[in-house]
C-alpha positions, 0 to 999 in steps of 0.5 A: 568535507569534500562534496563527494563525501557529503553526498555519500553520507547524506544522499537524502538531501537530494531525494526531493527535487523541483523541476527547477533544481533538475534544470539547474543541475543539467546546466552545471559542471560535468564534475558536479553532475557526475557526483550527484547522479552517481550518489542519488538512489531515491528521487521525488520530482515535486511540482505544485505549480500546475505544470502545463503539458509543455512544462511536463515534457521539458521536465521529462526531457531533463530527467531522462537526460540525466545519467542517474546510474544508481537510481532505484526509486522514482516518484513523480508528484505533480499537483495543484499547489497553494498560493503561498507555496508557489515560486518560493525558493526559500523553503527548506527541504524539510518543509517540502518533505512535510508538504508531501506528507500533508498533500499526499491525500490530495489528487494530483492534477497533471495528465501525463501525455503519451509524449511524456511517458514516451520520453520517460520509458527511454531512460537508461536506469539499469537499477530502477526498482520502484516507480510511483506514478500515482495520482497522475492521469494516464490513458491507455495510450500512455500505458502502451508506451510505459510497458515498452520500458526496458527496466529489467529490475523493476519490482514495484509499480504504483499506478493508484488513482491514475484514471485507468480502465480495464482496457489499460490493464490489458495493455499493462500486462504485456510489459516484460518486468520479470522481477515485478512483485508489487503492483498498486492499482487502487482507486481506478475504474476497473471492473472484474474483467480487469482481473482476468487480464491480470492473469496474463501478466508476465510477472512470475514473482507478483505477490503483492496486489492492491485493488482497493476502491475499484468496481470489482464486486459486480460479478463474482464470476469475474472475481474468480480469476483472482482466486485462480491458480495464476496467483498462487504466490500471493502474499499481500492482497488489498481489496478495501473499499470493495463491496463484498456481497455473499457470493463474492465472499464465497469466491474469495474464500476459495482463493488458492493462496497458501502464502497469503500473509496480509489481507485488507478488507476494510470498508467492504460492508462485512457483517458476521455472515460475511465473516463466516464465509471468509473464515473458510479461506485456507490461508495458514500463513495469514499474519495480518488481518485488516477489517476496519470500518465494517459491521462485525459483531461478537458473532463475527469474531467467533467465526474468525477464531474458528478459522485455520489462521493460527499464525495471526499476529495483527488484527484491525477491528477499528470502527466496528461498533461492537466487535468485542462485547466483553472480556470473554470475547477478548480472552477468546482471541488470545486463546485461539491466536497465541501469536497475536501481538497487535489488536486495534479497537479504535472507534469501537464502543468503549467497554468498562474496565475489565479483567482478562483471565489467562491460563497458567500456561505462561500467557500472562508472562508474555503479556507485554510481548503481545498486548498492544491495543488501541481504543478511541485512538489512544494507547491503553494503560495496562495493569498487570499483577505478577502474582495473578494470571490477570491483566486489567485494561482500562478503556 
């Protein structure tokens, strides 16, 4: 098999590359470089050797000089590696992929300098759609360089856990990326003032925002900027890890998001009263609701099903101590949310085996299509008697 045929069929072989690989490639033959650059669409640069600023700058130089004409996705992973995995060229690509998955929860230690970002933004990547710089420290001056990049097709940007402050957001919104629709800003140091800055972004297609684990909850007035008419195209919103006080929930429920389909409010301190405020939200397209690790009791569930979210398909109530008290609460969910097909109850207080009654309207016939329940991190056994409208679920 010719090399170009191999690269066409298995481009993922080059999805993970250490800086040494990039340097070796840059000094290889013109034919080989052209073949590689023309076939790789996704690239993750992985360095676990605690690179110095000079080494990072050299990595940026080699990366930018490569003519990655078809590059669509770039992720930079610089973090503190373990002794056993440093300077070991015998490790397989499969090991590196596994290592990335395992280490993804660890903070990367690299600080991307202004010089590094300046080199990066000069790259000619006409088809770049996704850029992931998460877990690399960035200052506002580095952001000022990043926004000068002329990546007209950029649609997804991940700046989670990069140490950004509100002043950095003020710089970020000056970027002209007209196709940007996904923005991840989780685990930074934003206050509610950052939300006012986001209103001025030149991103008419922005519809997915992750602001998890930021200090946004101090002022409901500032939070109101997110609920304004500037975000009417919102489809996915992640506010997990943000403490939701009653005033903030009241503001949130006024959000003008007619297309909102996915809402994550996990670990926000929600109780039944908070749910009663949240359920006022006019989001008729909502399909996925994540409420894990809160304080929701059966009263809260009753408020949920009283909302106008009739299209809900997936609900995560994991690690709410007593979200569903008995089979009647369970049946209530099905009665109000006819499209429900996934219900997560991991970590909830276990209930005894119970029978869930269904009406004669055919719900039992469709049970296999909607009933996917987890409890204590295990899939439940489901016992259905076709002769009766009853499903038995054993916890």
